[in-house]
N, C-alpha and C positions, 0 to 999 in steps of 0.2 A: 482161644485157638482150639481147634478140635483136638481130643485126645488122641495119643497115638505114638509111636515109637520116634523117640528124637534121632535124628540122624547125626552121627558123629563121624566127621572125615579127620583124620589126623594129619598133621603136617607131613608126617614121615611118608605116608601114601601117596600124597599130593606131589611130593618131591619125586618120588620114584617115578611117576607117571610123567612129569615135565620133564625129568632128565631123560626117561626112556622115550621121552615125547615133547500189568493192571489197572470218581465212577469209571468201570470198564463198559465198552459197549455192549448193550444187549443184542444188537444185530451181528450175526456170524457174517464176515466179510464175504461176500459172493452170494448172499441170500437177501431177499426182498422181503423177509417177514421176521419179525422178532422170534427169538428160541422161545419153546413152549413154556407155560407159566410153571411155577411149583409152589407148594403149599407153604406156609411158615414154618410148619414142622420139620419139613424137609430142610430148611434153611437153619434149622437149629440142631439138626442131627449130626453126630460126630461121624457118621458113615454115610453122609448124603453124596458123596461122589465115588463111594467105593463100588465099582463095578464088580458083580459076581464072577467068581473065578471060572473060567470055562475049561480049566484043566481037569484032567482026570487026577486021580489020588496020586500019581506020581508023574511029574513032569520029565521032559526028555534031558533036562540039565538041572544040576543042582544050585547054580549060581549064575546070575545075570550081573553084568558090570554096566553101569549106566553113568553116562557123563554130563553134567550141566553147568550153569552158570548161577552165582546168588545175583541175577540181575531180575527185574520184575517181568521182563519180557520172556522169562523162563519160568513163570508163576504155575503153569500145571504140574511141572516137575517139582518145583520147590515144595508146594503144598501137598501134593500126592506122596511124595517120598516122605517128608516131615511128619505128617500126620499116619502114616501106615497104611493109607488107602492103596497104593500102589502093591505093596507087600500082601494085602489081605486079597486083592485080586489075584495075586499069584498062587495064594496058597501056601501050606507050610512045606512042599517039597522043593520050591526053589527059593533063594535068598537072593535079595537086591544087594549089590554092593556099589553103594554111590562114590563118585568121584568127583570133586570141585574143580573147576578150571577157570583161570583168569581171562581166556580169549579161546577163539576157534582154532587157530593154527595149531598149538599144541594139542588141543583134544583130538583134532582129525589125524595127526600123528599117531596117538595113542589108539585110535580106532584102527586105523590101517595096519598097526602093528599087532592088532589082536589084544591089546590090554583092555579096550573098550568092546562091548557088544552092541550097546545103542548109546545115542547121544543127542542132546538138545543143543542145536548149533545153528549160526547164521548161514543163510543161503551162499554167501561168497566161499567161505571155507569148505562148506559141503561140496558145492561144484568144483572147486580147486582139487579136492580130495578125490573126487569122482573121476576126473580127467587124469590125475597123477597115477591112478590105479588103473589107468587104460580101459576107464569105464566099466570096471567090475568090482570094485571094492566096497561099495556102499550104495544104498538105495534111500529115498525120501519114502517114509511110510505116511507122513501127516504134516500138515502144518501146526504151528503153535499159535504164533502172534503176528501182528500186523501194526505198522507204525511205531511210534515210541524212539524215534531218534531225532536229534536236534543238533543244530549249529549254534553254539552260545558263543559270544564274544566278549571282551572286557569293555565297560563301559568307556575307558580312557584310551581305548584302542583306536578311535577316530574312524572305526568301520561304521559307515552308514548303508553302503550298498557295495555290490561284488566288485567295483572299480577299485575299492580301497583295500584289497586283500594282499596285493603286492607288498613284498618287502616284509611279511610278518612270518612269523612261527606259530604254527597250529599244532594241535595233537589230535591223535585218534587211537583207538584201543587194539592196536596190534596189525602189523603189516599185512595186508590181504584180508584183514576183518571185514566184514561188511560195512561198517561206518567207515573205515578207511578208504575203501573203494568209492563210496558217495562222495567223501571229501575231495579224493584226487580227482574223481571225473567232473564234479562241480567247478573245481579249480580249472581244469582243462577247458571246460565248454565256456568259460569267462575269460578264455585267453591267457590263462598263466601256466607256468611250468615250474615244477618243484624242482629244489636244488639238485636232486639227483639225476635231473635231465637237463641240466644247463640253467635252470630258472632260478627265480628269487624268493620263491615260497618255501619254507622249511616245514616238513610234517616229522614231528616227534612221535613214533609209533611206540606206545607204551601201556601199561595197565590203567584201567579207569580209576583206581585207586590213586596211582601217581598223577594222573591227569588233574585230579582235583587238587592235589599239592602244588603243582607246577601253577595253575591258574591262581591259587590263592597267594603264591610269590611272586606273580605278575610275570613268571617266565616264558608265558605262552599268551598270545594274543586272543585266542579262542580254541573251540575243541568241537569235532563232531562225536557225539557220544549218544549211546542208548540211554534211556530213563531208567533210573531216577537221577543219574549223575549230572544231566543238565539242568534240571531244577534244582538240584544241590548247588550248581556254580551259580544259578541266578539267586536262589534264596538265602543262600549262605555266605556267598563271595561277590556278591554285587554284579554278577553277569547280567548280560540281556540277551533275550532271544533274537538271534539273527535270522534264523530258518527253520520251521518245522518241516523236515522232510516230506512229510504227507502233501505239502502244497505242490511238489514236484511231480506227483502222481496222479493219473486221471482217477477221479473218486477217491483219491486218498489213500487206497490200500496197496501195501507192498509187502512183501514178506520180510519178517524180522528174524524169525527163528522158525526151524523145521525140525521134526523128529526123524532121525536117520538110524540105519541099522547097517552093521557089517554083513555083506551079502552072504558069505558062508553061513553066519550065525542064523539068517533068516531061512537059509536052505535047510538047514539041520534041526532047527529048533522053532519052527513056526508056532507051535502051541504057547511057549513062552512070549513071543512076540505078540501073537494075539491078545494075551491077557495084558500086557502093557500097553498096547494101543487102546483096548477097552477101556482100562483105567484111565488114560489120557483123554479119551473123549469124555468120560464121565466127569472128570476135573475141569475139562474146559466148558461143560454145560454148567457146572456147579459155579464156576467163577462167574459165567453170563447170568444166570438166574439169581444168584445169591451174592451180589456185589459187595455189600457191607460186610458180611462175614467172611467171604474171601479176602478182602483187603485186610482184615485184622488177622487172618491166618497167614497171609503173605508176610506181613511186617513181622509177626512173631518168629515164622521160620526162617526169614533172612536174618533176624537179631541172633537166633540160634546158630546159625551156619556160619557167621561172621565174628561171633563172640562180642556185637556191638548192642545197641539199644534200638535198633531198628529206625525208621525214618519218622520225621514229625509227621501229622495228619495233613498239613498243607502240602508238604513236597509230595507224599505218597498220592493224594488225591490230585494233585496238578499232574503228576507223571501219569497216572493211570489213565487221566482223561486224554491223553495222546496216543493211548494204547488200544487195541481189541484183540480179543482172543479167537482164533477159530482152528478148526482142524482143517481147513481147506489150505493146501500148500501155495496156493496163488502162483500157479506155475508160469504165467505169462509175466509176473514181476521178476520172477527168479530168472526167466531168460533175458530180461532187459538188464539186470544186475550183471549176468554173466557176460554180456556184450560190452558193458562199460569196462569190467575188468579185463577183457581181452583188448579193448583199445587202450587201456593203460599199459599193457604188456604183463599184467599178471598171470595171464592163463596162457599156456604153451600152444595151444592149439584153438581155432575158431569153434567156440560151441554152438554150432549151427543146428544140432539137433540133441535136446536133452530128454528125449523120449524114456531112454534106459535108464536115467536118474530116478525115475519114479516107479513105485508099485504100490497102488491104492487098492489092491485086492482086499487085504485084510481090513483097512478101513472101512470100506464100503460094505464088506460083510458084517461088520461092527454096526455101523449105521443102520443097515437093514434090519438087524436085529432089534434094534431101538426104535424102530418105525421112522427114521430120519431118511431124508433124501441123500442119495450118493453123491460124491463128489465127481464131477464129470472130468 
């Protein structure tokens, strides 16, 4: 793992917030050409993904609070924060305070409450928070990842096609979470209703870790989860891949994670936001250009964050093979996901126009400075 400051997130801080509230593809989704090559020395450099700080000697604020998950689709944040690359990009005048979350709902609650300034989160919770805040609480600054969500079922469940889903219990990581919306919409499209709407399919919305336990104990027939949890269910608990969500999307690209910022923070501290976006882009390029090193860094960082041993090479490699990392927010897919959430009743208003949800100004300035094409 690249050297750098280890991230220490205490349980006490997490409780306060909750109560108060990755081989990776070399192609950048939305691009027709591979990302530019890099030298071997770059891939062995401990600062390979560190963007130079664009800040003056003193930033406009001394602390920036950033939320993210210990899921591989949040890899740029996990590696960048754990290695110290994000902190180096900010310089000494602003300190990153990281907060780990289990799902997007409580994370967006924390953001809107001002307890977080920036966050890595799935598109569905981001859109929900945007609408709840009268379209003024947050904006999407950049994309993070595409793909990496699967529907895994028990081998003994008897499920071989969509017609077999009735009368079963499935799990998803949090009500209104991106995978929860995908599961519920898939059920609806195949003629099923969930029990809360008078149907016979039960959805257990819980944490990814608890989903693994429920699956291992045979208490659920399957789960729609982000990687690597799907591959854990397959390799460690005898599950079978029923559906790779990429097959539901034209070209296989759909947003899994976005980088968002609280709107007032963007307005008041654009210098700090610029440094974080620059570091995020550098980390995304590093992951795509140096996949082997990035995989090692990611696994070590997740182990440090969770107090575990990381994932086996087989689980991690298979999981990352279903993911790609991109700074393109994939707006079209976000719009479709929002339409699905509205059809399910998860959104209080029709998301007919999400233009105000995006502010890619800083991203495109960073890309221009790096000689990269802008995101349209």
